[in-house]
C-alpha positions in Angstrom: -24.8 37.6 -3.3 -23.3 39.6 -6.2 -25.3 41.6 -8.6 -25.0 41.8 -12.7 -21.4 43.8 -13.3 -20.1 43.2 -9.6 -17.2 41.0 -9.1 -16.6 38.4 -6.3 -14.7 39.0 -3.8 -10.9 38.7 -4.4 -9.4 35.7 -2.0 -5.6 36.7 -1.1 -2.7 35.6 -3.1 -1.9 32.0 -3.4 1.6 33.1 -2.4 1.4 34.6 0.7 0.7 33.3 4.5 0.4 34.3 7.5 3.9 35.4 8.3 5.7 35.3 4.6 5.4 35.5 1.0 6.8 33.6 -1.7 7.8 35.4 -5.1 9.9 34.6 -8.0 14.0 35.0 -7.4 15.1 38.0 -9.0 18.7 38.3 -10.2 19.2 41.0 -7.8 18.4 38.2 -5.2 20.9 35.9 -6.2 24.1 38.1 -3.6 21.8 37.6 -0.6 21.1 33.8 -1.3 24.7 33.0 -2.2 25.8 34.6 1.3 23.0 33.4 3.3 22.7 29.4 1.5 26.3 28.8 2.1 26.4 29.2 6.0 27.6 25.9 7.3 24.7 25.5 9.8 22.2 25.8 7.1 24.0 23.8 4.7 24.1 21.0 7.5 20.5 19.8 6.6 20.7 19.9 2.8 22.2 17.3 0.8 24.4 19.9 -0.9 27.7 20.2 0.7 30.6 22.3 -0.9 29.9 26.1 -1.0 29.8 27.8 -4.8 30.8 31.2 -5.8 28.3 33.8 -6.8 28.0 32.1 -10.7 27.1 28.6 -9.1 24.0 30.6 -7.8 23.4 32.1 -10.9 23.6 28.9 -12.9 20.7 27.5 -10.6 18.8 30.6 -10.8 19.2 30.0 -14.5 18.2 26.5 -14.7 15.1 26.8 -12.7 13.7 29.7 -13.7 13.8 28.1 -17.6 12.4 24.5 -16.1 8.6 22.9 -16.0 10.3 20.3 -13.5 10.9 22.8 -10.7 9.8 25.9 -9.0 11.6 27.8 -7.1 10.7 31.0 -4.9 11.9 33.5 -2.7 10.5 33.6 1.2 10.4 36.8 2.2 8.4 38.5 5.2 5.5 40.4 4.5 7.3 43.5 5.2 10.0 42.3 2.2 12.6 41.2 4.0 14.4 37.9 2.4 14.1 34.5 4.6 14.9 31.6 2.4 14.0 30.1 -0.6 11.8 27.2 -0.7 10.9 25.0 -4.0 8.5 22.1 -5.7 11.6 19.8 -7.6 11.2 17.5 -9.9 7.5 18.1 -10.4 6.0 14.7 -12.4 2.8 15.8 -14.7 1.5 12.1 -15.0 1.4 11.6 -11.3 0.7 14.9 -10.2 4.1 15.0 -7.6 6.8 16.8 -6.5 9.5 17.0 -3.9 9.5 19.7 -1.5 12.9 21.7 -0.4 13.6 24.7 2.0 16.1 26.5 4.0 15.7 29.7 6.2 18.7 32.1 7.0 19.8 31.1 10.4 19.2 34.6 12.0 15.3 33.9 11.5 15.0 30.6 12.7 12.5 29.3 15.4 9.9 32.1 14.4 7.8 30.5 12.7 8.5 31.6 9.5 9.3 28.2 7.9 6.2 26.2 9.1 4.6 29.9 7.2 6.3 29.0 4.2 5.6 25.6 3.7 2.2 25.3 4.5 1.7 28.4 1.7 4.1 26.3 -0.6 2.1 23.4 -0.3 -1.1 25.2 -0.4 0.2 26.8 -3.8 1.3 23.4 -5.0 -2.3 21.6 -4.3 -4.5 24.3 -5.2 -3.1 25.9 -8.2 -0.8 23.7 -9.7 -3.3 20.4 -9.3 -0.6 18.6 -7.7 -1.6 15.3 -6.0 1.5 14.5 -3.8 4.2 16.5 -2.1 7.3 14.5 -0.6 10.4 15.4 1.1 13.7 14.1 3.0 14.8 15.2 6.1 17.7 13.9 7.9 17.2 12.2 11.0 19.0 14.7 13.8 16.4 17.7 12.5 13.7 17.3 15.1 12.6 21.0 14.7 12.5 20.1 10.8 10.2 17.1 11.0 8.0 18.9 14.0 7.3 21.7 11.2 6.5 19.0 8.5 4.4 17.0 11.0 2.8 20.1 12.1 1.9 21.2 8.2 0.4 17.8 7.4 3.4 15.9 6.1 3.4 11.9 7.9 6.8 10.0 8.0 6.6 7.5 4.8 9.6 5.5 5.3 12.8 6.1 6.3 16.5 5.6 4.1 19.1 3.8 6.6 22.3 5.6 6.7 21.5 7.5 3.6 23.9 10.4 3.8 27.3 11.3 5.4 27.0 14.2 8.1 29.1 15.5 10.8 31.3 12.5 10.2 28.7 9.8 10.3 26.0 8.2 8.3 22.7 9.2 9.0 19.1 8.4 8.4 16.7 10.5 5.9 13.0 10.4 6.7 11.1 10.0 3.7 7.7 12.0 4.6 4.4 12.6 2.2 1.3 14.5 2.3 -1.7 14.1 -0.5 -4.1 16.6 -1.3 -6.9 17.1 1.1 -4.4 16.2 4.1 -3.1 19.7 4.4 -5.1 21.2 7.7 -5.8 25.2 7.4 -4.3 27.3 10.0 
């Protein structure tokens, strides 16, 4: 019980997980983002395919930081080392929905950062932005991604057969979604 004039205990930042923290992308982050994003092993799992110069990354940053329909955040370790970028895109006020996007720099794969960042971003989207549904698309040849999303609470909702062309062949895109209240707490 709090006495008169005392504040209730503070809660952890909605942008901080167990391993990673999400924060605004700063101009000083753009060179790191451009260098690490355009790794062919990273972009292999994304719908973007042709590298851009730093000016393209700067244009992306300018668009997202002034957009009401997109939130892009840098993912970093709790010690401040950059890990990647995550986003909620196509935010729809009427339906309270958004689509999740994420990438992690290849040297830091398989360490739990992606799972923690996805969980933290979803918690922020549901609790702070009052979203009702978050969806995502993942290639069928990305079982590591599917496993992360399922661990966080996403469910497969459908499949877009032959929707993307990757590595010289058409691949299926798995559509996954999660509703508010379905996010398990760690």
